[in-house]
C-alpha atoms as one frame of an Amber mdcrd trajectory, in Angstrom:
protein
 168.996 124.350  63.762 169.575 120.686  64.608 169.759 121.780  68.245 166.295
 123.334  68.353 165.256 123.094  71.986 161.817 122.320  73.329 161.687 125.779
  74.898 162.519 127.470  71.586 159.920 125.387  69.777 157.231 125.964  72.407
 157.708 129.707  72.776 157.963 130.280  69.020 154.933 128.089  68.309 152.738
 129.765  70.899 153.809 133.241  69.783 153.046 132.389  66.152 149.559 131.149
  66.932 148.687 134.121  69.127 150.305 136.953  67.175 149.045 135.753  63.773
 145.519 136.801  64.746 146.360 139.752  66.974 147.234 142.801  64.816 150.867
 142.835  65.985 152.665 140.818  63.242 153.501 137.180  63.909 156.318 137.268
  61.361 157.754 140.337  63.053 157.822 138.553  66.397 159.418 135.490  64.762
 162.275 137.737  63.608 162.630 139.947  66.687 162.359 137.473  69.573 165.446
 135.419  68.593 167.454 138.613  67.987 166.438 140.091  71.337 167.113 136.906
  73.319 170.411 136.309  71.517 172.723 133.355  72.048 171.524 130.028  70.695
 168.125 131.555  69.926 169.676 133.982  67.458 171.708 131.176  65.876 168.967
 128.550  65.780 166.042 130.775  64.771 167.426 132.685  61.790 164.547 133.637
  59.484 166.773 135.171  56.800 168.832 132.025  56.232 168.116 130.471  52.824
 166.678 127.005  53.114 167.140 127.045  56.862 165.323 124.700  59.184 163.784
 127.646  61.030 161.898 128.638  57.886 160.606 125.067  57.574 159.615 125.151
  61.231 157.698 128.398  60.663 155.909 126.709  57.729 154.651 124.011  60.091
 153.494 126.676  62.539 151.547 128.464  59.801 149.776 125.267  58.768 148.855
 124.643  62.407 147.613 128.230  62.752 145.358 127.770  59.720 144.021 124.535
  61.203 143.217 126.407  64.426 141.292 129.018  62.426 139.395 126.342  60.511
 138.546 124.575  63.768 136.942 127.743  65.121 135.113 128.743  61.937 134.375
 125.224  60.707 130.612 125.719  60.518 131.106 128.892  58.501 133.569 127.238
  56.127 131.264 124.240  55.591 128.480 126.658  54.672 130.689 128.798  52.408
 132.358 125.859  50.669 128.925 124.362  50.067 127.859 127.680  48.546 130.940
 127.618  46.296 130.078 124.211  44.854 126.493 125.350  44.341 127.730 128.218
  42.165 129.957 125.839  40.200 127.019 123.542  39.604 124.437 126.198  38.733
 126.853 128.769  37.265 124.947 131.470  39.126 125.631 133.568  42.213 122.320
 134.080  43.993 122.757 133.999  47.776 124.839 136.012  50.225 127.014 132.972
  50.996 127.678 132.370  47.311 128.671 135.980  46.757 130.839 136.074  49.901
 132.863 132.978  49.034 133.666 134.429  45.616 134.642 137.721  47.214 137.042
 135.797  49.486 138.518 133.953  46.494 138.974 137.102  44.420 140.389 139.044
  47.381 142.989 136.328  47.970 144.455 136.388  44.447 146.625 139.548  44.738
 148.514 138.482  47.858 148.899 134.964  46.468 150.565 136.198  43.288 152.808
 138.722  45.030 153.683 136.247  47.770 154.916 133.622  45.309 156.985 136.219
  43.442 158.348 138.236  46.344 158.828 135.797  49.223 162.583 135.441  48.735
 163.103 139.195  48.423 161.165 139.864  51.625 163.164 137.330  53.614 166.509
 138.395  52.181 166.080 142.137  52.691 163.432 142.716  55.366 163.514 139.649
  57.651 166.159 141.318  59.815 165.793 142.837  63.281 166.156 146.562  62.542
 163.859 146.760  59.486 161.351 144.561  61.297 161.340 146.768  64.411 160.914
 149.885  62.262 157.993 148.335  60.379 156.424 147.275  63.673 156.393 150.947
  64.669 154.802 151.814  61.316 152.194 149.114  61.933 151.345 150.714  65.268
 150.871 154.161  63.751 148.657 152.693  61.013 146.387 151.118  63.649 146.169
 154.356  65.635 145.532 156.420  62.518 142.635 154.301  61.272 141.082 154.340
  64.751 141.310 158.148  64.756 139.702 158.312  61.320 136.984 155.863  62.358
 136.210 157.866  65.489 135.971 161.106  63.489 133.724 159.397  60.955 131.449
 158.065  63.702 131.114 161.524  65.255 130.391 163.146  61.886 127.609 160.640
  61.270 126.248 161.065  64.781 126.694 157.390  65.634 128.168 156.083  68.862
 128.798 152.426  69.598 128.079 151.205  73.082 131.225 151.236  75.204 130.162
 148.299  77.337 130.143 144.714  76.145 126.818 143.023  75.357 125.349 141.086
  78.221 125.347 137.753  76.390 128.282 136.152  74.601 125.874 134.611  72.109
 124.927 138.100  70.949 128.560 138.935  70.270 129.099 135.657  68.401 126.015
 136.324  66.277 127.288 139.772  65.341 130.749 138.747  64.234 130.695 135.010
  63.520 127.223 134.267  62.232 125.358 134.514  58.955 124.230 138.064  59.779
 127.797 139.354  59.494 128.269 137.420  56.265 125.155 139.002  54.796 126.647
 142.427  55.433 130.036 141.408  54.028 128.391 139.991  50.905 127.228 143.518
  50.055 130.835 144.612  49.487 131.660 145.487  45.914 134.205 143.307  44.149
 136.604 146.255  44.003 136.328 146.910  47.731 136.827 143.235  48.612 139.880
 142.923  46.360 141.338 146.139  47.800 140.911 144.799  51.343 142.488 141.483
  50.356 145.352 143.211  48.550 146.255 144.958  51.802 147.643 141.599  52.936
 150.534 142.165  50.536 151.943 144.656  53.043 152.023 141.889  55.666 154.585
 139.953  53.618 157.058 142.330  55.250 157.930 141.289  58.834 156.541 143.843
  61.280 153.337 144.541  59.366 150.372 142.587  60.695 148.153 140.682  58.271
 145.044 140.939  60.435 145.927 144.533  61.295 146.236 145.849  57.743 143.241
 143.841  56.535 141.039 145.070  59.371 142.333 148.589  58.762 141.478 148.340
  55.062 138.010 147.071  55.967 137.428 149.994  58.310 138.665 152.383  55.616
 136.122 150.882  53.215 133.338 151.588  55.692 132.916 148.226  57.421 132.141
 148.095  61.121 135.020 146.938  63.318 133.493 143.499  63.909 132.744 142.945
  60.216 136.221 144.129  59.224 137.763 141.689  61.716 135.481 138.889  60.519
 136.521 139.455  56.899 140.180 139.624  57.941 139.933 136.239  59.659 138.151
 134.687  56.663 140.810 136.040  54.282 143.675 134.901  56.511 142.682 131.224
  56.521 143.243 130.344  52.827 146.358 132.532  52.572 148.071 131.054  55.627
 147.059 127.502  54.717 148.121 127.800  51.075 151.476 129.371  51.979 152.151
 126.545  54.420 151.031 123.724  52.137 153.113 125.020  49.202 156.230 124.879
  51.376 155.517 121.531  53.022 158.114 119.779  50.814 160.821 121.974  52.348
 159.533 121.060  55.802 159.865 117.333  55.141 163.280 117.864  53.554 164.747
 120.071  56.285 163.096 119.052  59.559 165.483 116.138  60.051 165.826 115.095
  63.682 163.762 117.911  65.147 160.330 116.489  64.287 159.244 116.108  67.935
 159.983 119.791  68.614 158.293 120.814  65.337 155.119 118.929  66.262 155.182
 120.363  69.784 155.467 123.911  68.479 152.781 123.267  65.856 150.297 122.017
  68.445 150.854 125.098  70.593 150.507 127.301  67.508 147.171 125.745  66.571
 145.850 126.009  70.120 147.079 129.593  70.391 145.332 130.524  67.144 142.055
 128.947  68.263 142.082 130.682  71.650 143.117 133.994  70.089 140.375 134.082
  67.469 137.823 133.077  70.098 138.925 136.034  72.230 139.216 138.514  69.364
 135.772 137.809  67.924 134.371 139.113  71.195 136.960 141.854  71.642 136.426
 143.545  68.291 132.663 143.650  68.751 133.042 146.430  71.306 136.666 147.548
  71.531 139.305 149.255  69.410 142.707 148.647  67.828 144.392 151.323  69.945
 145.993 149.029  72.569 147.633 147.026  69.793 148.810 150.205  68.087 150.491
 151.442  71.262 151.991 147.999  71.873 153.556 147.881  68.387 155.078 151.330
  68.735 156.502 150.638  72.183 157.744 147.142  71.235 159.403 148.482  68.079
 161.163 151.319  69.907 162.294 149.073  72.760 163.596 146.513  70.248 165.652
 149.125  68.394 167.095 150.518  71.635 167.945 147.027  72.897 169.548 145.956
  69.606 171.674 149.106  69.536 172.670 148.594  73.167 173.858 145.011  72.605
 175.403 145.847  69.229 173.252 143.392  67.286
């Protein structure tokens, strides 16, 4: 990967930042795009290669994505981290913020343990174009299925969300990004929170979206779409950041002479993540997962057809 081009770094970085938050699998796109483009892209951006520079590059992109998330939710994280230290000092959990931060911590443990144990297996066996495309199709059907179930549930309870967006952006931000949403999330049981967090394990496989499966699990547990998305974003930050930080030594060992391209891609990844979460916090307040479900199915099918046509 010593010949990583600026175009490869820029496109991959921007795609990582955007698709990490959209429920369409950033890891899946990192595997499929090089295979579909072919040529030097397929050679330079090989996710399955052990110890390859592309994997180190992706680590840098994940760290940048986490930084973009923290930049958007920084007020929330300052409040929640402060609540965490209050519980450590008092040894009591009394407020909604204190309960929520512990729910986030507990919900992160399953994917952390499985990720450390199964990362190599996932890359060796699933980080390949055909399995990734197939799982992307599965991801799409999961999104469509949970939306169908949610719609049926809403009808059975006689509740209908407004189709149009609220008149003021501040109202949307308050619903999904403010303390009011956290108060609702803090009412989750420990079992429900851990189950939602454990859904991230599925996203270790390329093609399955972390935000998609976590939001889906939240909806299945009875959360509103905006609260499910909010919890998914909160859960994603420590997981993405920890995974990146743990592999930083490999980044410094393998990056070699491609540091300028790595930094360029990382900046675009962080910016993409910030813009994406800003858009999605408004989107999920009033809209559904269906467009992303259809996209995943179509993209997966087209990828398989293309790969078969070119004999990849």
